[in-house]
N, C-alpha and C positions, 0 to 999 in steps of 0.2 A: 689425822694430820696429812701427814708422805700416799696416803691412796688420796684423801681430794686436790695432793697437788699434780697431783699426779696427772687426777684425770683434768684441775685444770688446761693443762701443760696439751693432753690430749683434746679437748675443746681447739685452744685456739692455735693448734696444729693443721687441723679443720678443715678450720675457717679462712689460718691461710694457703691452704691446699683448693680448698673454695672460691678464693675470689684469684686466686691465678692457674686456678683450669676458669673461668669466667670471661677474665681476661683473654686471655689465648682463643673462648668460645669466639669472644669479642673481633679478636683484630681477625682471626680469621674466618666473619663473617662480613669483616670491611675489605677486607683484599677476595674475596671468593666476588661480593662487589662488584668492584673498581674492575678488574676480570672479564664479570659477565659488561658492564657501560663500554669493558678498549673493546672485548670483539664485540658489542651493537655500533659499536659508535666507523668498531673501522672498516666493519660487514655494510655502513651502511652509504648506498651511491652518489653522488653530488657533483653536477653541474657544473665548473667553473669558467665563470668567464673572462677571458682575459686580457689585457690590456691592448686594443682597435691599434690599427698602425694607422696615421692621419698623419697628414702632411701638412709640411712650415707652413702656406700659407693660409691650413681651414682651417690650423691649431692657434695661428694669431688673433681669428675671431673669436675664440674660450671655447673649441672640439674639441679641447686637449683626447689621447686617447683613453682613460682614465672618465673621463665622461660618459661617453661614448659606451661601453665596457659600463659605468650602473645603471644609464637609461636602457643600456637591454633587458639590465636583469630585472628592474623594477616592469619593466612588459614580460619579463617570462614567469615572473612573481603574482605578474595579474593572473597570466593565467595560472600558474597553475589555484592559486588559491581563488578563482570562480571558476575550475573545472570542480577541481578534490574533497567531497564531505570524506566525516571522521571517519567514520561508514569505508570510504574507496579509503580514504589513504590505511586502513587497518588492511585490508583486502591487494592489495598497493606491496604492500611491507613481504608477508604474506610469500606477492609470488616475486621480489626483486625490482619490482620496474619502476616503482617511484623513489625519489630522490631527491636532496637541496639543493641549494642554486649559494651560488655562493662567488665571491671576489676577495682572489690570492693580498694577502694584509701582510708586512710588514713585522705585527706581533708574534710576538710566541706567545707562548698558554697551552692548556691543557691539546685546547680545538686546533691551533693549530701544531698540532706533535700527530690528532687521528687525519691529519687529514692532509702532512706526510708519509704516516704507511699507509693510510689508500689511496693517494698517486703512484703511492714504489709493488705496491696490490694488483694498482691497475682497475683499482676503487670506483680512479676518482673518468669525468670525461671533461674534455676540455676542450673551449668554445673560442673561436680569437675571432676580426675578421679585420676591413681595415674600411677609410670612409676615403670616399675618392671624390673630384668632381669641387662645381662651387657654390655655392649659397641659393642660384635657381637654380641648379642640379643636380644635387644628392643621388651616388652613389654607393649601398651598405652590403657589401657580400659577408657570409658568415664560411668557419669554416670550423665543425664539425671532425675531427683528427679523426683522423683512419675514414671519413665516411661523409667525404664529396666539398663542396661550396654550392653557395644560391648567391641572388645579387639581385635588392630588389632599388626602384628608382625613381625619384621624383624629387619636389622642391624640398627644400633647407622646411619650412612653417608642417608638412607630411615628413620632420623626421619620428615620430616616433607608430607612424602608422608603416612607415616603412621596419622601422625597427620591429613589434607586432606584428607583422607578414617574417617579421626577420625571427623571430622568437617560435611562431604556428612549425617555421621548417625546417627548426635546434628539434622543438616533441617529435616533429613525427618522427627522424632520424632515431630521438634517445628513447622515447618515453610517449609512441603513440595512441596511446592503452588516455592518457590526460591530459589530449589533445583532443581526442574525440571524444570524452567527459566534455571538456571546455563548445568543441564543438553542435552537439549533440545541444546544453543550454543556451546557443544561441538561437538555436532555430536548424541550423546546417547541420542535418540530417547526411543527408549523401557525402555530404563532405568528412563527418565522426562515422561514415564508413565505413570509406577512400579508407582513414587513419587504421581501424581496426585492418584494415585487410594480412600488411603483413605479421601481423603478429595473431593472428587466426593458422598462414599456410608458416609458421617459425614451430623450432625448433620445441623451445618452451612449455610444456602437456598442460598449464597451468594456467600464463599469462594466456594461451590459445582459447580456457574451457572457461576466464575472463573477456576477452575479449567478443566469446560468441555470448555470450546470457547478454551482454551489452546489444550485442544488434541484434540480436534478440528479441529484448523489450522496445531499441525503437522500431522495430518492424514491427511486434504487434501493436505500438502505441495510434501505429499508421491506417490501424486496420487488416493489418498482413497476417492474419490469424496465422493458415499453412509456413507462413514461410519464420517467419516466426518463433513457432515448436519443433522445427524440419532444422533451427538456430539451436538454440536451449539444447535438441536430442542429440547435436552436434559435440556440443556442452560435455554433454554427459556420457557421452564413448570418448572424447581427445582426453578427461581425467573420470576417470566415474569418482575417489575417494574423495570428491572437490562438495564442501556440501552447500556451496555458494553455485554451480553445478546444478546444482537435485534440486535444489530449490525452487531454481527461475523455471524445470524444468516444468517440478509438480504447478502455477503459479502459471503457469502457462494455460497449460491444461487446462486451472478449472476455473479461468479469468474461460476459456474459449467458449462454455458447460462441458468437457469430453470426462463427465465423471470416473465412470468408470475408468479408464490409462487414467489420471492425476492417482483413483484408489492405489492404484499396480504401483504405479513407482513407488508411492508415499510406500507405501508399505516394504517395498523391499526396499529401502529409505533406513525406516526403523532397524527393519528389520536385523543388517550391520550394522546400527548403534543405536538400537533397544534400550540403553542404560543413561543419553540422552536424555536430558527435559528438556532440551532446542528438536531436537530431532516431535517430540509428542505434542509441543507446541506446535510444532510445522504441520504435523497431519493432523492435526487438535479446525487451523484453519483453514487447513484444499477442504476439512470436510463438514467446512460450515458455507462456503462458501458450494462446495456438494450439495447441499445443503438436507446432509448426512447427520439429522442434528444428534442422533441419539451417540452417533458417532462417536460426533464430536465433544460430547461432555466427556464418552467414555478415556478421549486422548487427553484434555482440557486437564481429567481429577490425575494423570496418568504423569502426568507434563509436573504437578505441583507437587506431588506425594516426589518426585525426585530432586526438585526446584523449587522453591516455597515460594522466593523472588521474582521466578521466570514470572515475564507479566503477560504471553501471547499462555499460559493453560489460563490466567483469568480474561484475557480475553478471546479465546476460545470457548468458556464456560457462559460468559457477558453474552456472546451474537447468537448462540443458543437459548437464550436466555428469550434475547427478545425476538429468534426464531417460532419459539413457541409461544409465542406473544405469554412469556412469566414476566411480564416487566418491574412487579417486586425484586426478583431475585436477578434481571439482568440488571439494577441499579445496588443492587447490596451487593456485584459484580462491580459497577462503576467506582461504586464509592471509594473500594478497595483498591482497587488500582489507580485511585487520586491519592493514595494514600503511598507518595514519597519514602517515608517507610520498609514500604513494604515489598516495594517492588523496583524492578534493575527497569530504569525505562534509556530507550537508543534511538536515534535515528530516523529506523527505518521502525519502531514498533511506535510511539510520539504518534503518526497520524492516523492510527488504531482506535488508539483509546484515543487521543477527541472523536471518531467516525462513530467510537458504539454512543460514547457523552450524550453527542448530541442523537444517535437515534434514538438511544433512547428516552432522553428527555422528549424528545419527542412524540413518543408512545402515551407519555404523560401526562403528555398536552404540559410542559414546558415549558410552549413555543418558544416564550426570552429567555430561556439559557438554552435551551437549544439553538438562536439563531445567532448568537454569541458564542458559541463553539463552531458552527457555522462559519459565523462571517471572522472571527482569528482563520484556520484549516484558509480560507479562501488566501486570504493577509500573506499569511506565513508562510505556506507551502503550495503552490499556485499551482505545481505541478503533478499533486497528486489529487486526485479525481476523490474524493474523500467528502472535501470542503461542499464539492459544488455540486456530487449526487446530496446531501442534504440541505444547503444552497435552493435550491430544487424542490425536494421535499414539502417543508416550512408553506414557497410564497407555493401549492399547488395548492393549499390545509388551509395559507389564505385565501382566497378562491382565487390568487392573479394566477390564473392560467398559460399566460399570454404572457404573461415576465418567465415564468419556470422552464417553461422549450429555451430561458437561451443562457443558463448557469446546463439543463442538463445533457444540452446538444453540446456544451465543452466538455460534460465531463465522460460521450460515450463517443466522440474520438477518437481514446484511446481503451483497448484493447482489455488492459492490466486498477484489475480492482473493481472494476464497475458491478455490480453485484447491486441489477435490483436500479439502474439506469436506464438503460435498455427500454424498462417495459413503466418509467417514472414519467419519462419523455412519452409513451408514446401514452398515457393518460393524462397528460401535457396538454400534446394535438388533439389527442377528441376529443377535450375537453373548452380549449380556443378554439380548432380547428371543425373539427366533424370529422364522421367515424369515415371516413374514404380517406383526406388527411391518414388518422390514427395510420389505416388497413396497409396504406403503400413503405406508412413509416416501415410496420411491422415484415412487411416480401421482403423490404429491404433489409431489414439487419436479420431474421433468418438467411435471406441468400449468402448473406456473408458470415453466420453462425446458430448453428437451425440448435445447438445445444442450450436455451437458455427457455427455463419453466415458468422463470417471470413473465415470459414477454409471450408465452402461450393464453396464459394466466388472461393477459390483457385480450390476447385476439380475440381467446371465448367467449367472456361479457362482452365485447362489441360487436360479433359475432350475430351474439343470441339475443343482441341487441334490434340487430337489424333484422334478424329475424332468418336469416340460415341458421338454421340447429341444426345443421349433420353437422358440419363443419366445423363450428363451437366449438361442439358434443363432443369432435374427432379432437383441438386444441385441445382438452377440459382435464381427456385420455391422458394423451402427450403431456402434457403439463405431471398428470399426477401418479403416471408407470414413470415420470425420468423422476423424481423423489419423494419413493415413498413414502418416510418421515415423516415430506410439512406439507402441514396443511391445508395450506392454498390452494396446494391444487386438485386436493379433494374436493374444498368450499369449490372449485369454479366450479367440478366437472355437477357439485348442484343445481350448480343456478343454472345450465346452466339441462338443465333438466326439468326442473323447475319449469324454466322457459319454456322446454318442448312439451311440459302437459304433463310427462314423468315423475309425477310427486313422492308416487313410493321410493320411486330411485333414488328422488329425489331423497329423501328425510337419507333412505341409511348413506349416501355419498354426508353427508353433511356428520348424523353422527360416526363417520368415522373422521370425520375430523376433529369434531368437537373432541373423539378421543387423543390423537394427538396434542389437541394442543384448549386442555379442558377450560385454560384461563381466558381464550376470546371468547367475545364476543359475540363478533358473528356470525358463527355456524350453531348457535343456539339462535340466534337471530332466522337464517338459515333454515331452518326443522322448523323453530314453531311456521311461520310462512309454509311447507311441505301440509304439515298438521291440519292447519286452514281454510289451507285446498282443499283434503281431505275432509271438513270438516265437525274436522275434531275442536272445536273451541276452548275446551276446557286444556287440555293439553300442550294445542298451543300457547294461550299464554300461560302458559309454565315454562312455555323454553321462554315467555320474552322475561319471564321475569329474569333468566337466569341471567338470559343476557344481559338486561340493567343491571346485572348483579355483578359478573366480569366488568362491566364497564359503562359508571351510573353516571354520566358524561357528556357519552351518546343520545341524537335526539334521535333514531333509527327503529330503536327497540321502542320508544315510545310513540312512535307516529304509527309504527306499523300493530301497535297493542289498538290507539284506540280509532284505524280503518275498525278492526275486531270487530271492535267493541259498536264501535258506525251499523255493519252490518249484524249481527245477531241485536239489538236494539234497545243497549244500553247508550242515551243519546248524552247523559250526565257521564257519567265518564269516558265515554269516550274527547268531549272536550276538555275535560280534567287534562288528559295520555294529550292530548294536540299542545295545549297551550305547556305545557313540561313543554313536548317537547319543542316548542317554540325557544323555549329560554335555554336550547342547548348546544352544541357543541356538533354540529349536519354534520362535519366531517368520521370518520374511521382513518385512524392519520396511520396504521398498519397500509392503510390502499384507501386515497386518497379518492376519491371522482368517484370509485365505487359502487356505492348506492347509490347517493346525492346529488345525481350531478340525472338532468331531466333530458333534455335538446329537441329538438324534431330532428332524431336520428331515424325514429321509428315509420 
């Protein structure tokens, strides 16, 4: 009994110790949490708008100093909120550029204590000013402490416009990056670049890299590839450890088609951060732009092995599936991406998710669902050209080539993330306006960016149709050499050889294309045409059958098989194939207009 009582007392003692230890851990956790909150709040930068000096005559009309300060505060908040996305807020917090906007108050609270500490530490920037003149001609003067003053004049009815101009001046003096983003969102690229210059030449390396990144994006979207890439390279030089700087340079190089240079940058970046899932996911997406399908799949798998919820890995695998024409695999990855419980989404990755879904659904011929995603992207992210590319693609598939030109031109205004847009626009021009218009556009586009394999494929197709076989072969060889793992380049080479009369050489190219994309119908169709041209009717029919197995909804294999049967004397079989072809889709979603166009270009 005594032993039992001792054991009971020991158990009670251990329970008390456990309770006290748990309480101590909780108190320590709360203390550390409060310290972290205080540290974060004290380090935050704020713009503090003080009450304006207003003469008695204007005060009598209702223009008190606090009222003017509050209206200026509203304009500052308008600029900030219209400029900065959540992704940019994270970048600004990392560089210390971002800040809050406040008006001093009399209430005592935890926030007021933090504000007092920030003021004591010099983290706050105080803005003062004065309102002078009469109602017909007001003058607003703002002073940013230790940074000079500026005045803006106008009628009382334009007071908000005057305060907005004053707000831009305040941001130029205190947070030029925010002002640059705001001006860019309003279409004022020159004003945005002017706001970025002080950061580029300033002492803060991370802030300079951020500014150079934005400057590079602006130049790329204006079509200045050389200038944009130079700014991104300067960003990496200013801050080699900054992830955004390396990512910006990779995207700039890949968007301009400089695959080798992009690969070198991405290899160096992934080597520095080989444990990072994001590094491998970014690597995969860059390789998608480079049309290195096998490399993109490898990088995507490495990303997901390190972080199963990193959506960039799934996107790499999904886009690689589309490029390999393995639409079932692409759809599986798209469906996985849609499951919000499995992946993390951000404002930066969401357009890629929507583009993958729309592109996959287009290739699977679910045009209505694909159009829903494209329309949603155009409405919600008009600044991202993925939606405009997909909309133009769908219009081209529907036979509205003239209508497709409008969204595709909008997409090709930007050099960033416009993979395939130039090629689709060239095909739309070919169908709507003829070969001369298409070749003229292709010449201009390649002068701006000579590294665009899909555009060389279209150039080869157009030149082959108009009878310029030597130039067509040169363009197709260039496309295949630029992207060896991309089946479309080899297929274009095969079409050019067949048009030039080299059916044996064409067979080898179509065979290579089929090896790279075994689930794509087009290489088997071309292979069948080569065999038919060589008089091997049975072998040609077998390839047409394989094309139909890959894409049962495409009319072209049935039509070509019907023509073969007609030439070999099987009238009944030919008629059956032609009837079947008439009931199917005349277009190949992977390349609308490639096989179904018959203009007076010959």
